[in-house]
C-alpha positions as CSV (number, residue, x, y, z in Angstrom):
1,M,0.2,-18.1,-6.0
2,P,0.8,-14.4,-5.1
3,E,-1.0,-12.9,-2.1
4,V,-3.4,-10.1,-2.8
5,I,-3.5,-6.6,-1.4
6,G,-6.5,-4.2,-1.9
7,H,-5.2,-1.2,-3.7
8,R,-6.4,1.9,-1.8
9,G,-8.8,-0.5,-0.2
10,T,-11.4,-0.5,-3.1
11,P,-11.7,1.9,-6.0
12,E,-15.4,2.6,-5.1
13,D,-14.5,3.8,-1.6
14,E,-10.8,4.5,-1.9
15,N,-8.8,5.4,1.2
16,T,-11.8,5.0,3.5
17,L,-12.5,2.5,6.3
18,K,-15.3,1.1,4.3
19,G,-13.0,0.5,1.4
20,L,-10.5,-1.2,3.6
21,R,-13.1,-3.4,5.1
22,D,-14.6,-4.3,1.8
23,A,-11.2,-5.4,0.4
24,V,-10.7,-7.7,3.4
25,S,-14.2,-9.0,3.2
26,A,-13.5,-9.9,-0.5
27,G,-10.4,-11.9,0.6
28,A,-7.5,-9.5,0.6
29,A,-4.5,-10.4,2.8
30,G,-3.9,-6.7,3.4
31,V,-4.6,-3.2,2.2
32,E,-2.7,-0.3,0.8
33,F,-3.5,3.4,1.4
34,D,-2.1,6.8,0.9
35,V,-1.1,9.5,3.5
36,W,-0.9,13.2,3.6
37,W,-0.6,15.5,6.7
38,T,-3.0,18.2,7.7
39,S,-1.9,21.8,8.6
40,D,-1.8,20.8,12.3
41,G,0.2,17.7,11.7
42,V,-2.3,14.9,11.7
43,P,-1.8,12.2,9.0
44,V,-5.0,11.3,7.1
45,L,-5.8,9.0,4.2
46,S,-6.0,10.5,0.7
47,H,-4.4,9.7,-2.6
48,D,-4.5,13.3,-3.9
49,A,-3.0,16.4,-2.4
50,T,-6.4,18.0,-2.6
51,V,-9.8,16.7,-1.5
52,D,-11.5,17.9,-4.7
53,R,-11.7,14.6,-6.6
54,T,-12.7,12.3,-3.8
55,T,-14.9,14.5,-1.5
56,T,-17.6,17.1,-1.8
57,G,-15.1,19.7,-0.4
58,Q,-12.3,21.6,-2.0
59,G,-8.8,22.5,-1.1
60,A,-5.4,21.1,-0.2
61,I,-5.1,18.8,2.8
62,S,-2.0,20.6,3.9
63,D,-4.1,23.8,4.2
64,M,-6.8,22.2,6.4
65,T,-6.8,21.2,10.1
66,A,-7.7,17.7,11.1
67,A,-11.0,19.0,12.4
68,Q,-11.9,20.5,9.0
69,V,-11.0,17.2,7.3
70,S,-13.1,15.2,9.7
71,L,-16.2,17.2,8.5
72,L,-15.6,16.1,4.9
73,R,-17.5,13.3,3.3
74,T,-16.6,11.3,0.1
75,K,-19.0,11.5,-2.8
76,R,-20.4,8.2,-1.6
77,G,-20.9,9.6,1.9
78,Q,-17.8,8.2,3.8
79,P,-15.6,10.2,6.2
80,V,-11.9,10.7,5.5
81,P,-10.1,8.5,8.0
82,T,-7.0,9.4,10.0
83,L,-4.0,7.2,9.7
84,E,-4.6,6.2,13.3
85,E,-8.0,4.8,12.4
86,A,-6.6,2.9,9.5
87,L,-3.7,1.4,11.5
88,R,-6.1,0.4,14.3
89,Y,-8.0,-1.6,11.6
90,V,-4.8,-3.2,10.4
91,A,-3.9,-4.2,14.0
92,E,-7.4,-5.6,14.5
93,Q,-7.1,-7.8,11.4
94,R,-3.5,-8.6,12.0
95,M,-2.8,-8.0,8.3
96,T,-0.4,-6.2,6.0
97,G,-0.9,-2.4,5.9
98,M,1.0,-0.7,3.0
99,V,1.3,2.9,4.0
100,E,2.2,5.1,1.0
101,L,3.7,8.5,1.9
102,K,2.8,11.0,-0.8
103,P,4.9,14.0,0.4
104,T,8.4,14.0,1.7
105,P,7.7,14.2,5.5
106,T,9.3,16.7,7.7
107,P,11.1,15.4,10.8
108,A,8.0,16.2,12.9
109,Q,5.8,14.4,10.4
110,V,8.1,11.3,10.5
111,Q,7.8,11.4,14.3
112,S,4.0,11.5,14.2
113,L,4.0,8.5,11.8
114,L,6.3,6.5,14.1
115,A,4.3,7.5,17.2
116,L,1.1,6.1,15.6
117,I,2.8,2.9,14.5
118,R,4.0,2.4,18.1
119,K,0.7,3.5,19.6
120,T,-1.3,1.0,17.5
121,G,1.2,-1.8,17.7
122,T,1.5,-2.2,14.0
123,A,5.2,-2.3,13.4
124,E,5.1,-6.0,12.5
125,Y,2.3,-5.4,10.0
126,V,3.1,-2.1,8.1
127,V,5.2,-1.6,5.1
128,V,6.0,2.1,4.6
129,H,6.6,2.9,1.0
130,S,6.7,5.8,-1.5
131,F,7.7,6.8,-5.0
132,N,9.5,9.6,-3.2
133,R,13.0,8.2,-2.4
134,A,13.6,11.0,0.1
135,A,10.5,10.0,2.0
136,V,11.7,6.4,2.3
137,D,15.1,7.5,3.4
138,A,13.6,9.7,6.1
139,V,11.7,6.8,7.6
140,R,14.7,4.4,7.3
141,R,17.0,6.9,9.1
142,A,14.5,7.4,11.9
143,A,13.4,3.8,12.3
144,P,15.6,1.3,10.5
145,E,13.8,-1.6,12.1
146,L,10.6,-0.9,10.2
147,R,9.8,-2.6,6.9
148,T,10.1,-0.1,4.1
149,A,9.9,-0.2,0.3
150,L,10.6,1.9,-2.7
151,T,7.6,2.2,-5.1
152,H,9.0,2.3,-8.6
153,E,7.9,2.5,-12.3
154,K,8.9,3.2,-15.9
155,T,12.6,2.2,-15.8
156,A,14.5,-0.9,-14.8
157,I,16.0,-1.1,-11.3
158,S,18.5,-3.5,-9.9
159,G,18.0,-5.5,-6.8
160,V,21.1,-3.9,-5.3
161,E,19.7,-0.4,-5.8
162,A,16.2,-1.3,-4.6
163,A,17.5,-2.9,-1.5
164,R,19.0,0.5,-0.4
165,Y,15.4,1.5,0.4
166,G,14.2,-1.5,2.4
167,T,13.2,-5.1,2.5
168,S,10.6,-4.9,-0.3
169,L,10.1,-3.5,-3.7
170,N,6.7,-2.2,-4.9
171,V,7.1,-2.1,-8.6
172,S,5.0,-1.5,-11.7
173,R,3.7,-4.8,-13.1
174,F,5.2,-4.0,-16.5
175,L,8.8,-4.3,-15.0
176,A,8.2,-7.7,-13.4
177,T,9.7,-10.5,-15.5
178,P,11.1,-13.9,-14.3
179,E,14.6,-12.4,-14.7
180,T,14.0,-9.1,-12.8
181,V,12.1,-10.9,-10.1
182,E,14.9,-13.4,-9.7
183,D,17.4,-10.4,-9.3
184,W,15.1,-8.7,-6.7
185,H,14.7,-11.9,-4.8
186,A,18.5,-12.5,-4.8
187,A,18.9,-9.1,-3.2
188,G,16.6,-10.3,-0.4
189,L,13.5,-8.3,-1.5
190,R,9.9,-9.2,-1.2
191,V,8.3,-8.2,-4.5
192,Y,4.9,-6.5,-4.8
193,V,3.4,-5.5,-8.2
194,W,0.8,-2.9,-9.0
195,T,-1.8,-2.4,-10.3
196,A,-2.8,-5.7,-11.8
197,N,-6.6,-5.8,-12.5
198,W,-7.2,-8.5,-15.1
199,E,-6.4,-12.2,-15.6
200,P,-3.5,-11.7,-18.2
201,A,-1.8,-9.4,-15.7
202,W,-2.4,-11.8,-12.8
203,E,-1.0,-14.8,-14.9
204,T,2.0,-12.7,-15.9
205,A,2.7,-11.8,-12.2
206,K,2.4,-15.4,-11.1
207,S,4.6,-16.6,-13.9
208,A,7.2,-14.0,-13.0
209,G,7.3,-15.3,-9.4
210,V,6.2,-12.2,-7.6
211,D,5.1,-12.4,-3.9
212,V,2.2,-10.0,-3.8
213,V,-0.3,-8.5,-6.3
214,L,-2.0,-5.1,-5.6
215,T,-5.3,-4.9,-7.3
216,D,-8.5,-3.0,-7.5
217,R,-10.4,-6.3,-8.0
218,V,-9.8,-8.5,-5.0
219,A,-12.9,-10.7,-5.4
220,P,-12.3,-11.5,-9.1
221,Y,-8.6,-12.2,-8.3
222,K,-9.5,-14.6,-5.5
223,L,-11.8,-16.5,-7.8
224,W,-9.1,-16.6,-10.5
225,A,-6.5,-17.8,-8.0
226,R,-8.7,-20.7,-6.9
227,T,-9.2,-21.8,-10.5
228,A,-5.6,-21.2,-11.6
229,C,-4.1,-23.1,-8.8
230,V,-4.5,-26.6,-10.2
231,V,-3.0,-29.5,-8.3
232,V,-1.9,-32.3,-10.6
233,P,-2.3,-35.7,-8.9
234,T,0.7,-37.9,-8.8
235,R,0.8,-41.6,-9.6
236,N,1.8,-44.2,-7.1
């Protein structure tokens, strides 16, 4: 049965510490979250380049200082966490933390990312991933020992190509079939699929042989997994 990761934590409190905690409380084996950098070089959690959709503020994160971001609240009243806060939670729980880089980081931003991973002791827990191939390349060049992954959608990708970007592949669930997963596994990749939110998608992912499912619905997934994992008794 594939493991389950809370996509952005939870959709109700995405990219907040509350969202991460709620996903883990529901049974997630790890959490996924998105990172942008402030104007003074501090990585913070946000899916969007701006804070308009998720907070009561407005503007691009790259135009704000970390102090300004710290004053923001989401529309459900939660603060916007720094990456350090999220990584400390990952370390506390000893769980997978999927860190998605939204922009292509500058060399200074890559170093700030690596410094936080070292500071929080999370190298063994994190998977740094991105749709942006240049972002993954930048991290791999700076820290080849880290687990990294390409996040990919729309078109087919071979295991050989995906393995250029790390030890895992985070792929759209629509591309995961028994044949493609076999190819990715043959290339030594751990296969994550996103974003699978309903039983038919979970069953397809399981049948394809993927390793991990990213979902917005951790608790329903865990319930489904318990009922779908039927042990057939053997006869003596």
